[in-house]
N, C-alpha and C positions, 0 to 999 in steps of 0.2 A: 108452135109448140107450147109456149106459155106455161101454165101451172101444171099441165099434164106431165111434163117430164122433169121440171126443176133443174135443168142443166145449168151449171154455173156459166156465167157470162153470155147466156143466150141473148140477152138484151143487146149486146154489142155485135154479135155475129150475124143474127138473123136478118137485120135490115140490109146488110151487104149482100148476103146470099140471095135474098129475094130480088134485089135489084138486078143482080147479074142474070138470074133466071129469066126475068122479064125481058132483058135486052137480047139474050141469046135465043129465047124461044125454044129451048131444048126440052127433051123429056125430063132431064135432071142431071146434075153433076154427081157422078159416083164419088162418094166420100168415104175414104178409109179412116174413120174416126175412131181412134183406138182409145176405148173406154168412155169418153164423154165428148160431146160436140162443142168443144171450146177451143179457143186459141190461147196457148200458154207461152208463146215466145215473148220473152221480156226484152226491153230495150237494150241496145248494146252498151253495157255499162262499164266495160273494162275491168271486170272482176276476175277474169281468167288468170290463173297463175301459170308459172313457167315450168311446172314439174312434169306434166303429162301431155305430150303432143298427140292430137288426134290425127285422123287421116287427111284433114284439110289444113293443117298447120296451126289450128287454134289449140291453145294449151289449157289443160284443166288439171286440177288436183282434187283429191277428196278433201272436203273442208267441213268443219263443224258447223251445224246450222246456227249456233249462237253467234259464230263469227261472221256468217254470211246469210243475210236475210233477204232473199230475192224479192219477195212480195213488197217489202218496204221500198223498193227502188222503182216500182212501177209508176208510170205517169198517171195523172188523175183520169178518171173515166171521162168519155166523151160527153160533153154537156148537151142534153137535148131534153125538152120538156115531155113528160108522159111517154117516155120511150117504150116502156113495157106494153102500154095500151096500143101504141103504134105498131109494135112487132106483132101482137096478136091480130090486129086488124089486117096487116099485110099478109100474114099467114092465111087468114080466112079468105081474103080477096084473091089470093093466088089460085085457090081451088085445088091446089096439090096436097096430096097426103104423103107424109114421110114414112117410108117403109124401112125399118132398121133390121138388117139381116145380122143376127147375133151368132157368132161362131162358137160361143161357149155359154153355159147357163148362168155364169156370174153376171153377165150384162143386164139381164132383166131384173136382177135384184136391186139395181140402182134406180128404178123407176117405180111409180105407183099409178093406179087408176089408168093403166095402159093395157090394151088388148095384146095378148101374146098367142101367136099361133105355133103349133108344132108340126103342122102340115101345110101344104100349099096347093091344095086342089083348087081347080078353077072356081068352084062355088064358094069356097071359103074366102078366096082373095077377092072375089066380086062383092061378097057381103061386107067385107072390111072396107073396100073402096067406096061403097055406097054410104057407109057410116060417116057422119060429119066429123067424128073425132079426128084430130089432125095427125095422129101418129099410131103406128102399129108395129109391134116387134114380131119377127119370124125367128124362131129358135132353130138354127140349122145345125148346130153342133159340129160344124164342119172342121174345126180345129183338131178334132179327134180322127179325122179321115186322112188317108193318103192324099197327096196333092192332086193327083189325076181325078179322084173321085170328088174332091172338093170343087174342082173346076167344073166338072159335069153338073154337079148340084147347083152351082151358082148360075150356070147357063139355063138350066131347067127352070129355076125360080124366076129368072129375068124374062124368059119367054112366057111363062105363065102370067106374070104381072102385066106384060104388054097385051096379052089376050084379054085379061080381065079389064084393063083400062079401056080397050077398044069397046068391050061389051057394055061397060058402065058409063063411059064418057068422062071418067074421073082421071086426071093426071096425077103423077106421083113423082117423088124423088127418092133415091136410094142412099142409105148409109150402110156401109159395110163395117160392123162393129167388131173389133178384135181386142188385142191385149195391150195395156199401157206399158208393158215391159218388152214390147216389140216381138212377141212371139205369135206366129200365125202364118197362114199361106199368103203372104204378100210378096210380089204384086200379082200372084196368080189368080186370086179371087177377084180383085178389082179389074184385072185385065179381062177376065171372063164376063163380068157384068158389063163392062164398057163395050166389048165386042158384040154382045147380044142386044143391048139397049141402043147402041149407036148414038152419034151426035155428042160424044163426050170430048170436051177440050182439055179437061184437067182433073186431077184427083187431089182432094184435100186430105192431108195426112196429119192428124192431130192426136198425138199420144198423151193425152192429159188425164190425170186422176189426182186431183188436189188432195182429197182425203187420204189417199194411199201414199202421198209424198212423191208423186212423179211430176216432174217439171221439165220444160225445155227452155234453156237459156242460152242465148247466143248460138243457136243451132245445135247445141249439145244437150242430149237427154240425160237427166239426172234422176236418181232414185234415193229417197231418204231411207237410210238404214241406221237405226238408232239415232245418234246425234249427228250423223254425218250425211252430206249429200255426195253420192258417188256416181260417176259416169257409168251409164247403164252397161257398157261393154265390159266393165270390171266387176260385175255382179254375177251371181249364180244363174240369173236369168239368161245371160248371154251364152252360158254353157249348156243350154238345153240340147239334148241329143238330137232332136228333130229340127228345132228352129234356131239353133245357135248362130251367133254373129260376132264380128270383131269391132264394129264401128259404133261409137256413141254419138258422133255428129250425124244428124239425120240425113243430110245430103249424101254423106258418104255411105250411110246405111242403105239408102235407096239404091245407090249404085251397086253396092255389094249384093243386096238381095235380088236385084235384077240381072246379076251376072255381068254387069257392065253395059247392058243394053241401054239403060238410062244413065247418062253421065251425071256426076255430082254437080257439074256446072249448069246442067239443065234444070235443076231443082231450085226453086225460088222460095224465099220465106217471107211471110207477112207477119210483121211484128206488132206488138202492142203500141209501139210508137205510131205505126201506120193506122191502126184501129182507133186508138184513143186521141192522137193528135191530128191525124189526117182526116179521120172521120169517114163517112160513107163514100164520099167522092174519091178519096184516095184509094180505098179498098176496092171500089168498083173499077177504078182505072187499072189497078193491078190484076184483077180477075179478068178483065176484058183483054188484056195483053196475052192471055194463055191460049195457045192453039196447039192442035195436034197431040193432045194427050200429055202435055208436060206436067210433071208432078209438082204440086205446091203443098207446103205444110205451113 
């Protein structure tokens, strides 16, 4: 991805994802990366207060940002020389192209120098796969559609991508980009992609948007509103008439949105302690333990 996308923390995440893909030999991990492709889970710092229990027994309260500075508590970045250059080299060596399916026009506004398609005819997809540029956005606008139509659309795009990949010999990975305030057709869209693409062991759920004040800390997703960090289920976003929800804890949220099909206990979290202190070996170990479509964020 490199300078094409300028995603925060890509230098930390990409080496781990690339390693897992090489070991698995899969078409690609379907990633429901809500807003940006980064990991925002901070180390378990014990800052949760006792005012507001969530669905998994962890307690949170709304707190002033001046009182609670989560980014100040992060461990130092993983020490590795020339990491950015190594990431770019690994992406190029993989031969895979990242196809970001954007369910809303706001996503493409966060990138530059990146091709954006508003249609997915075979010829268009083949042309993009032949292009050596490492990333391409497909604007699906599926968030505006009823769920059944969004599912059909994702299946159609996945099938078209597979056909284009066969015709061009270029492999790809898919990111399903949605909303950092947890609004969208999840898990319906990622389920549709996984069923069509096949060979999917897990889904990365990363609801990060640093500039917009959306953070996940100790599994709880928070939104900055004014001078406060507020659990997302207590904001107006959670009262959306189409995509509303009750859970701020992401493991509980996955269970809620899947109607209980995916148990909260089956969802694992990869924290910045794992990434920054454990390094590539630790994250690769955690990824390789995922089988049968278990959800990871």
